Steps between C-alpha positions, in 0.01 A plus 500: 500500500607858429635656821653822369352762272617482139730752338312815406223443755426835669453520877370831625222685678195703405317817602226724357495878459199597712607261775846651555555833324300750705547859377140488388484867401867564417692516176196572285320178592122499450246311712425133437195292583690367801553852636126552476410157637742503793369840608144366501390438862478129578664382180840409647590343834598768751416780259849455352606655169799481269577870536839427657524118493873410514611839364687319225467805275751677724697194619537308175879527487552344842229246417702392197808476722295271725417284198869476416582392856228234476656371181189544286553401139173659386252756627139510386341842548198679359467839338240736640295606199381825668861586588607497137169615346291670769161470331565187294475697177661809355843618608750276671686613811874518433580512872312177563666325206841620621438330837467159334787566262727571796377193688557272202843648429611436859368144491694431182810664642480267801448189288131450586264411215199738497160347422231764444124466550296767325184467707473387860146625567559879523285631214505880468182628664421719199464189284276334758281809496452438128408133542823332606540140387135493395594726210693410187650848510707383797631215286626753246647721772691207645658419164625858467641489852668162443677613185622820667653307789671254265644794310628644830637181657531242224878532470539374857190287563450188289231317699163677527166404652195686382267422793530361849213271596220617270271266697535733798463821301179375343322259733614647833500864389189510280316187610552461875570858607785409735764676288505820300285628342257326737220395263277201572368369169574158349452618142734792558756253631477287186507808276808640672675163474442488126621855449815433704581201279426704189727778628774246557479361148493842335786625715696182423477560127572873535809433711624236256458748214734740680741254666452147364779359716323576828334215689143591592287296737213525745485407869210292631415397854434129542230353722546126437147396600450137601166320532395429858392152394687398183253214446206743488439631145334815639807581712726440200283734291525765772879476494501519120287815507735674746805383303352647182434836668823518698752347264405382153300811411817705535735290292299299245385801291859624471616163368201355315276802437206351692351507848444173691191330358321481837512873572212620283246233598595534868443876492216520244256600774718807563600624156493425129871595474417773249803692630708257289507660155567330170873461451595541867596138555691484173704798623576318822632182340878453523554828684727393786865401539490380862265457794553616854361289783415661833437222748411512870250226588257240367123467539248225565153546351177307496158521343247621755152581364409654837794741503299797379281476809785432741804682632812338356851535636665612179865596476478597136663836449857563397574681827288293739231769523135409477315640203329834533153351479560294188699199385812525283392182320223563242263205480603347835156509659524133597876477558639505853863555600591270787734577787839384368683223681831533685689797639397849394690825452396828664280558194306181573651333194612140508857387436506263203825492298376192317231714336767736364681202350178376340403844373835563333466172314142592404600841359790341315272233355219737401705790361837370385651833602789578736395571859626729776380463857443873537369498859515245781512556875308503824385743768562433867473708815870583508646601836805721549690332784699682766830403335401673174402190302175400332487121528252423222555125495162437338592717202836328462329161497238623252757636256718191532214264419360706214841537337522123526168478316641719221804273470272197482297659220818581306614142550175382342538719196334833584685790335529716812760775462487701820360545850415832668433491874211713622599731629831679523367689801184548703263741328144623450307176451202646315172451689698364797695826534809460716350223713672217310873455441639298208849646477845344520587836654303654786389862459436720802235724349554774758874538433529326159787291636557181299615196701588158366289216629651153539335417165716765330815327624361165390414636156842660459667164570257322266578742217874463556491119482220490237317239703266523799706525817403223747288663768720355774800689358339843538645602836857519374386753233331748734647819643393624845375768511363482149626721220314831465470778239 
């Protein structure tokens, strides 16, 4: 079995603009839907916002130094659309573009491969006011934005993702109401999902027309639903429906030019899918170079015809939040999410590295495209001990086992080319605010001090040896007190 990562495999970490940058009104940045949503009373745990976050906008140079000390080979970041184009149309903001040019130049100077994501949920508010992802005008605006950023950064950034987790942007943002822009309409969720995929395909072709050598992909979150009773056809059908909505819907059109066959009949009571125009699916076919997989946990589902009249314990959202009065799964009226087995993270998510292994093989089998694990990690209630250490043993174990799952998938033929831990540092965790910590590095939000957790030392050693460090060997890697920035 493969025990070390192959030559060229990238090991790094990931962040997102709204979660770390702060400087919400500085440098010509315009408001995004997440500025509006996070300032809406009751929308985010603790009333938290991303106004300051990790102040990365001002601390980016020392943050890159921290990446160098960690030994990162790659860094996946996102570009804030309203920072570079405040209203999402019209003039671009040279000061905002210069911020990312400087960041990318320093990454390259330090030998870290930059991987850019064009959209990690922070739509300019002005575009939302005109219809957001329910409007095809936003599709056109995104293409213009994508080409401009490739023109600005394409000499230094080869690997691009158009969208991060379009399932969340559409079904959680427009369908469930738990994320920005906070709508609760199943048909809006399906419409937004289609327009996000259409925007990807059009941006893909526009980018290739300008820089054909660039590698353009899309990042999807994986849910790996399993039937509660595999021998029950109704439970298997429930799992297939969730798989189609969570996974296949977001990669099959970009490879084959068609949605999963079960989607339309399973949602016919909601919509006639008239938002899909003639020629859309043909545009989508063969419009992707690679797929990103964000993986955190698996799900167990069953068919329950009484669910609609009962209260179900459903851990369905990407951030562990309950839906804002609606489900993020169109057509799930008789599908129940069961409490997952085994140990749970602070998000209430189960720990199931075997599901990551299975999902990587599934994506490889169904798409035939290269894969990057673009996010993987866990939240725990980290404690800063008196000696200056954060002993996050659960996170170390989680990362160790999931990296082992990646190696197993590679050994079985999956074309996996990189792994990005989520996250480089604690940050604004969307609807959970600052209540949950995923970082390798602890952030004191009052002082902005960065402090390595034990997992950072473990990850540094793992990157250096290009194989998961045995958990029992961690102690010899750790400094006391921990390194700070």
